MARLOTI-174106 format. One line per 10 residues: number of its first residue (from 1); for each residue x, y, z of C-alpha. Coordinates in nm, 3 decimals. Layout:
MARLOTI-174106
NUM) X Y Z  ...
***
This chain:
MARLOTI-174106
1) -3.675 0.027 -3.126  -3.447 -0.122 -2.860  -3.150 0.060 -3.016  -3.326 0.398 -2.987  -3.416 0.320 -2.626  -3.055 0.222 -2.550  -2.921 0.544 -2.705  -3.174 0.743 -2.499  -3.070 0.568 -2.174  -2.699 0.621 -2.247
11) -2.767 0.988 -2.325  -2.951 1.034 -1.995  -2.664 0.861 -1.810  -2.401 1.087 -1.971  -2.609 1.397 -1.902  -2.655 1.287 -1.540  -2.279 1.224 -1.498  -2.189 1.563 -1.648  -2.456 1.744 -1.445  -2.340 1.572 -1.126
21) -1.976 1.650 -1.206  -2.061 2.014 -1.263  -2.268 2.037 -0.945  -1.999 1.873 -0.731  -1.687 2.034 -0.876  -1.799 2.345 -1.059  -1.653 2.211 -1.385  -1.841 2.176 -1.712  -1.644 1.984 -1.973  -1.762 2.199 -2.263
31) -1.635 2.524 -2.105  -1.292 2.410 -1.989  -1.110 2.548 -2.291  -1.227 2.902 -2.221  -1.053 2.904 -1.882  -0.713 3.061 -1.838  -0.422 2.820 -1.805  -0.364 2.915 -1.442  -0.713 2.794 -1.354  -0.645 2.448 -1.502
41) -0.307 2.418 -1.334  -0.452 2.521 -0.997  -0.736 2.267 -1.033  -0.492 1.989 -1.113  -0.263 2.080 -0.820  -0.543 2.094 -0.565  -0.596 1.756 -0.395  -0.970 1.827 -0.360  -1.013 1.873 -0.737  -0.749 1.630 -0.872
51) -1.028 1.405 -0.998  -1.112 1.676 -1.249  -0.821 1.560 -1.466  -1.068 1.327 -1.639  -1.276 1.628 -1.746  -0.972 1.801 -1.892  -0.879 1.480 -2.074  -1.234 1.456 -2.214  -1.222 1.815 -2.332  -0.876 1.768 -2.484
61) -0.991 1.452 -2.665  -1.283 1.645 -2.813  -1.057 1.935 -2.908  -0.798 1.717 -3.082  -1.074 1.535 -3.271  -1.211 1.866 -3.399  -0.858 1.991 -3.478  -0.779 1.675 -3.675  -1.103 1.705 -3.870  -1.042 2.071 -3.951
71) -0.681 2.009 -4.062  -0.778 1.687 -4.246  -0.507 1.487 -4.073  -0.503 1.161 -3.879  -0.363 1.309 -3.558  -0.216 1.642 -3.452  -0.066 1.486 -3.140  0.164 1.200 -3.247  0.169 1.018 -2.913  -0.118 0.770 -2.895
81) -0.089 0.667 -2.535  -0.112 0.703 -2.253  -0.372 0.975 -2.305  -0.229 1.155 -2.002  0.071 1.249 -2.221  -0.155 1.496 -2.402  -0.265 1.649 -2.071  0.101 1.673 -1.959  0.188 1.841 -2.290  -0.086 2.102 -2.243
91) -0.006 2.162 -1.874  0.363 2.212 -1.956  0.287 2.471 -2.226  0.017 2.634 -2.010  0.265 2.678 -1.724  0.450 2.928 -1.943  0.126 3.101 -2.051  -0.079 3.129 -1.732  -0.285 3.429 -1.843  -0.384 3.279 -2.182
101) -0.696 3.076 -2.263  -0.639 2.699 -2.273  -0.782 2.665 -2.625  -0.553 2.939 -2.761  -0.242 2.784 -2.605  -0.341 2.440 -2.730  -0.406 2.558 -3.086  -0.073 2.744 -3.099  0.109 2.438 -2.961  -0.053 2.201 -3.208
111) 0.017 2.439 -3.497  0.382 2.459 -3.388  0.402 2.079 -3.388  0.283 2.061 -3.753  0.602 1.885 -3.876  0.513 1.595 -3.646  0.143 1.567 -3.730  0.033 1.229 -3.856  -0.107 1.315 -4.196  -0.191 0.965 -4.323
121) -0.257 0.628 -4.170  0.044 0.509 -3.971  0.106 0.187 -3.782  0.093 0.222 -3.403  0.390 0.086 -3.210  0.365 -0.017 -2.844  0.674 0.028 -2.632  0.720 -0.090 -2.277  1.004 0.066 -2.077  1.053 -0.007 -1.706
131) 0.695 -0.136 -1.683  0.540 0.176 -1.838  0.359 0.137 -2.168  0.360 0.394 -2.449  0.202 0.395 -2.794  0.347 0.596 -3.080  0.276 0.624 -3.450  0.555 0.463 -3.652  0.587 0.783 -3.857  0.645 0.980 -3.536
141) 0.913 0.735 -3.424  1.083 0.782 -3.761  1.063 1.161 -3.732  1.205 1.138 -3.378  1.490 0.915 -3.498  1.560 1.153 -3.786  1.577 1.444 -3.538  1.818 1.248 -3.317  2.036 1.159 -3.617  2.055 1.527 -3.722
151) 2.164 1.609 -3.368  2.453 1.361 -3.398  2.314 1.059 -3.214  2.375 0.707 -3.348  2.035 0.579 -3.453  1.878 0.406 -3.752  1.578 0.589 -3.900  1.338 0.296 -3.938  1.042 0.366 -3.709  1.137 0.074 -3.484
161) 1.229 0.095 -3.118  1.537 -0.113 -3.055  1.832 -0.088 -2.817  2.016 0.168 -3.033  1.708 0.393 -3.046  1.655 0.356 -2.671  2.021 0.448 -2.607  1.991 0.755 -2.834  1.675 0.875 -2.655  1.835 0.816 -2.314
171) 2.151 1.009 -2.412  1.955 1.297 -2.573  1.736 1.332 -2.265  2.038 1.326 -2.033  2.232 1.574 -2.249  1.935 1.813 -2.259  1.825 1.767 -1.897  1.487 1.621 -1.993  1.325 1.385 -1.745  1.117 1.080 -1.815
181) 1.171 0.753 -1.995  1.399 0.712 -2.300  1.108 0.748 -2.542  0.972 1.030 -2.760  0.723 1.145 -2.496  0.569 1.491 -2.461  0.893 1.643 -2.327  1.085 1.509 -2.625  0.816 1.643 -2.860  0.841 1.987 -2.699
191) 1.219 1.975 -2.733  1.187 1.893 -3.104  0.941 2.181 -3.150  1.176 2.424 -2.973  1.477 2.303 -3.176  1.316 2.306 -3.521  1.390 2.676 -3.569
***
C-alpha cells in the first residue's frame, strides 16, 4: 500500500515539475523532438532559456532508450558520459540542418553511426583528462583505436586508454582541427562517421 502511495506522490511531483516547466518556459519535454533544429539551437543560445538544456537532455535520453529498444542494441550512442556529450552531438548535427525536425536529424545521425553502436554488453571505461571525466564503452574505445590505426597513427587496439592512445587521439585531433580533449568524444565520433565512406 505504501509503495502505491509513494509511486502516486512521485508521479504527482513529476507532473507538477513538467507542468511548471512548461508554464514558465513554454517547453514540453514530450514535444521537443518535433521542433526544428533552429528552435533548439536558439533556445540553448538564449541566456533566459539556457536552463532548458535539461529538458532536451531528458527528451534525448528517452529517444535513445526507444531507439536502442527498437534496434535491439545496448546503446546507439557509444559515449556513456557525460550525458551532455549526446546533446553536443545533436546540436552539432542540427547546426547543419536548421530547417529539419530534431527527431529526423537524430535518427539519421544515429543510423549513420551504426558501425559504432554497442550491440552487446561492453565494459564501461572511465577516463579522466585534465580534470574532466568521460565514460566510454570498451568496444567503442577499440573501434576508435582501430580507426586511428587505419589512419596511420601508432596505437594498440586493446580498448584501454594509455599514453600511446592519448597521444594518438591528441595528434589526430590536431591534424584534423578538432577541438576538445584527446578522447573519442562526440567530435571524434562525427569525424569517424564522416570518414567511414
